[in-house]
N, C-alpha and C positions, 0 to 999 in steps of 0.2 A: 357381763365378766366371763370369759372362760377358764372356768377352775381347775378344769386339767391342764392348760397349758399355761396356767398363771399370767393371762393377757386379757387386757381389754379388747373384746371384740367389737365393739360400736361403742358410740358416745353422741352424745347431744349437748351442743356448746349452749349452756342456758344463763349461766353468771360471769361475770369477769373474775380474772386469777384474782386471790386473797391470800393471806398469809394468816396464820392462827394468831388470833389476840394474844396479848402475855394475860391480861383477866379473862380467867376462863367464864365470868357472868357476861361478858361482852357479846352481842348478838352476832351468829355466823351464819352462815347458808345452810339449810336445812331440807333433808329430803326425806319425802316418806310415798310409797307406794300403796296404792288401792287398787287392785285388779289390774288391767291395762294401762292404769294412768299414774303418771309420778307427779308431785305437787313439790316445787322447789321454791324455798324463800330466798330472797336477795335483800338483805337488809341496807347495804348500802343506796339502794335506789328505794326502798319500803315498796317492794313488789313481791307477787305471787304468782310465778310461772306454770303451765299445766301442761306437761308432755304426755303425749299418746306414744305408749312404747310399741303398739303395733306398727306404726308409720314411722317412728323416731323422729318425731316433729312437734314443735312447742305449739299448742292449740290456742293457747290464750295467755294474756300476761295482765294481771289486775293490781292496779295501784290500790295500796293500803293506806289506812289514815294515821296508823302507828309504824315504829320499825317493828319487823317480826322478829320473833325470838324464839320460838317454840312452834310444833306443827304436829297436830295428831289427824291421821284419816282412817276413816272407820268404813265399813260395808255395811249395807243394810239387809 
């Protein structure tokens, strides 16, 4: 995001379009960034996507055994 111009300067399509659920407790896509890696959950398909922010490409998609609701990223 270009904060000075107030524009999105680049994007990576990761999840399908979605609308904010009526119930705030319902799962929704979640984004967490750790270093040069972004992690994005997709509740509709129970997947976790890994995006390399230096190349702006999805490097992995993992099927999850449950619908993801929250996400935490830490560096060591």
